[in-house]
C-alpha positions as CSV (number, residue, x, y, z in Angstrom):
1,M,-4.0,-8.8,-5.1
2,N,-6.9,-7.0,-6.7
3,R,-6.3,-5.0,-9.9
4,V,-7.9,-1.9,-11.3
5,L,-7.8,-1.2,-15.0
6,V,-6.9,2.4,-15.6
7,D,-8.8,3.7,-18.6
8,D,-7.5,6.4,-20.9
9,A,-9.4,9.2,-19.1
10,L,-7.9,8.3,-15.8
11,R,-4.5,7.9,-17.3
12,T,-4.7,11.4,-18.8
13,T,-5.8,12.7,-15.4
14,L,-2.9,11.0,-13.6
15,G,-0.4,12.3,-16.2
16,E,3.2,11.4,-15.7
17,L,3.2,11.2,-11.9
18,R,6.5,10.9,-10.2
19,S,5.4,10.9,-6.6
20,Q,2.8,9.4,-4.3
21,V,-0.8,10.4,-4.8
22,E,-3.7,10.2,-2.3
23,F,-7.1,9.3,-3.7
24,Y,-10.2,10.5,-1.9
25,D,-13.9,10.8,-2.5
26,Q,-16.1,13.9,-2.7
27,S,-16.7,13.8,1.0
28,G,-13.0,13.9,1.7
29,R,-12.7,10.2,2.8
30,V,-9.3,8.7,1.8
31,L,-9.8,5.8,-0.5
32,G,-6.2,4.8,-0.9
33,Y,-2.8,5.7,-2.2
34,F,-1.0,5.4,-5.5
35,I,2.7,4.9,-5.6
36,P,4.2,5.0,-9.2
37,T,6.3,2.0,-10.1
38,D,9.3,4.3,-10.8
39,S,9.3,5.6,-7.2
40,N,12.5,4.6,-5.4
41,S,12.3,2.5,-2.3
42,E,13.6,5.3,0.0
43,S,10.7,7.4,-1.1
44,I,8.3,4.6,-0.2
45,R,10.0,4.1,3.2
46,N,9.7,7.8,3.9
47,W,6.0,7.7,3.0
48,V,5.4,4.8,5.4
49,R,7.3,6.5,8.2
50,S,5.2,9.6,7.8
51,R,2.1,7.6,8.5
52,I,3.3,5.3,11.3
53,S,5.2,6.7,14.3
54,D,8.4,5.1,15.6
55,E,6.5,4.4,18.9
56,E,3.8,2.5,17.0
57,L,6.4,0.5,15.1
58,E,8.2,-0.4,18.3
59,R,4.9,-1.4,20.0
60,R,4.1,-3.7,17.0
61,A,7.6,-5.2,17.2
62,Q,7.0,-6.1,20.8
63,E,3.7,-7.8,20.2
64,S,3.7,-11.6,20.6
65,G,1.9,-14.0,18.3
66,G,1.7,-13.7,14.6
67,L,2.2,-16.3,11.9
68,T,5.2,-17.9,10.4
69,T,6.0,-17.3,6.7
70,A,4.8,-20.8,5.9
71,E,1.5,-20.2,7.7
72,V,1.0,-16.9,5.8
73,L,1.7,-18.6,2.5
74,K,-0.7,-21.4,3.3
75,K,-3.5,-18.9,4.1
76,L,-2.8,-16.9,0.9
77,H,-3.0,-20.1,-1.1
78,E,-6.3,-21.0,0.4
79,L,-7.7,-17.6,-0.6
80,D,-6.4,-17.9,-4.2
81,P,-5.4,-21.5,-5.1
82,E,-4.3,-20.5,-8.6
């Protein structure tokens, strides 16, 4: 996982956030989302559900293929052997 160091200026801007935040650039393009570590897991589930329809989740569940956990772990280790 990549990390971004938050400097004091950004930390001041973020304040004491208690909910999810959408980051976007000056053109309006979404850069990503910030979910504070004190957010509860139900809040995170609700956030995900708001972005992926039940139909899309069902379609993905019906797809064949994929990787086993062992295969995923092996690929991750190959990317970052430390």
